[in-house]
C-alpha positions in Angstrom: 25.4 91.2 120.3 21.6 91.0 120.3 20.1 89.0 117.4 17.2 91.3 116.3 16.0 88.6 113.8 14.1 87.1 116.7 11.9 90.2 117.1 8.4 90.0 115.5 5.5 92.5 115.7 3.8 90.1 118.3 6.6 89.1 120.6 8.3 92.3 121.7 7.0 95.0 123.9 7.6 98.6 122.9 7.1 98.4 119.1 5.1 101.4 117.9 3.6 102.5 114.6 5.5 105.2 112.7 4.8 107.2 109.5 7.6 108.2 107.2 8.0 111.9 106.8 7.2 113.2 103.3 10.4 114.2 101.5 11.0 115.7 98.1 13.0 113.2 96.1 13.5 112.8 92.4 13.2 109.6 90.3 13.8 108.4 86.8 12.4 105.2 85.4 15.0 103.3 83.4 13.6 100.9 80.7 16.8 99.7 79.1 16.6 96.0 78.2 20.0 95.3 79.8 19.1 97.0 83.1 21.5 99.4 84.8 23.7 99.9 87.8 24.6 102.7 90.1 27.2 103.3 92.8 25.2 104.0 96.0 26.2 104.8 99.5 26.0 101.0 100.1 28.1 100.0 97.1 27.3 99.1 93.5 23.7 98.0 92.9 21.9 96.9 89.7 18.4 97.6 88.5 16.1 95.7 86.2 14.3 97.3 83.2 11.4 99.4 84.6 13.1 100.0 88.0 13.7 103.6 89.2 16.9 105.5 89.8 16.2 107.6 92.8 18.0 110.8 94.0 17.7 111.3 97.8 17.5 114.5 99.7 21.3 114.9 99.8 21.8 113.9 96.1 22.6 110.3 96.9 21.6 107.7 94.3 19.8 104.4 94.8 17.6 102.0 93.0 14.0 101.3 93.8 12.2 98.2 92.4 9.3 99.2 90.1 6.6 97.5 92.2 7.9 98.9 95.4 8.1 102.4 93.9 4.5 102.2 92.6 3.2 100.9 96.0 5.2 103.4 98.1 5.4 106.7 96.3 2.7 109.2 95.5 4.0 111.6 92.9 3.5 115.4 93.0 2.1 117.5 90.1 4.6 119.9 88.6 3.1 122.9 90.4 3.2 121.0 93.7 6.7 119.9 93.1 7.8 123.5 92.5 6.2 124.5 95.8 7.9 121.6 97.6 11.2 122.6 96.2 10.9 125.8 98.1 10.2 123.7 101.2 12.7 120.9 101.3 11.8 117.8 103.1 8.3 117.3 101.7 6.7 115.5 98.7 7.8 113.7 95.5 8.0 114.0 91.7 6.3 112.0 89.0 8.9 110.3 86.8 6.3 109.6 84.2 5.8 113.3 83.7 9.5 114.2 83.8 10.8 111.4 81.7 12.4 108.0 81.6 15.3 106.3 79.9 14.1 103.9 77.2 15.8 101.7 74.7 16.2 103.0 71.3 
């Protein structure tokens, strides 16, 4: 079996740039002090306070680190999200507008 760990951006011919397709996903930021866990397609994963519980295009659940979420996702306004719901496979939703789980 080939060890792909040896591939870098500079040492392998045929690597090309790609852009991820915009997809409509849903997210909820969870700010519980004890963190949280979820059973994902890859098994049980735990999140830290402030991380996001994500719901994929097929309803699958996974966790996204707060810093990665904020660097990777642009959230849609409610009106844009409604339009995207009619056109699956595009866009995102702003969890700060739609709620979060907080301690209390």
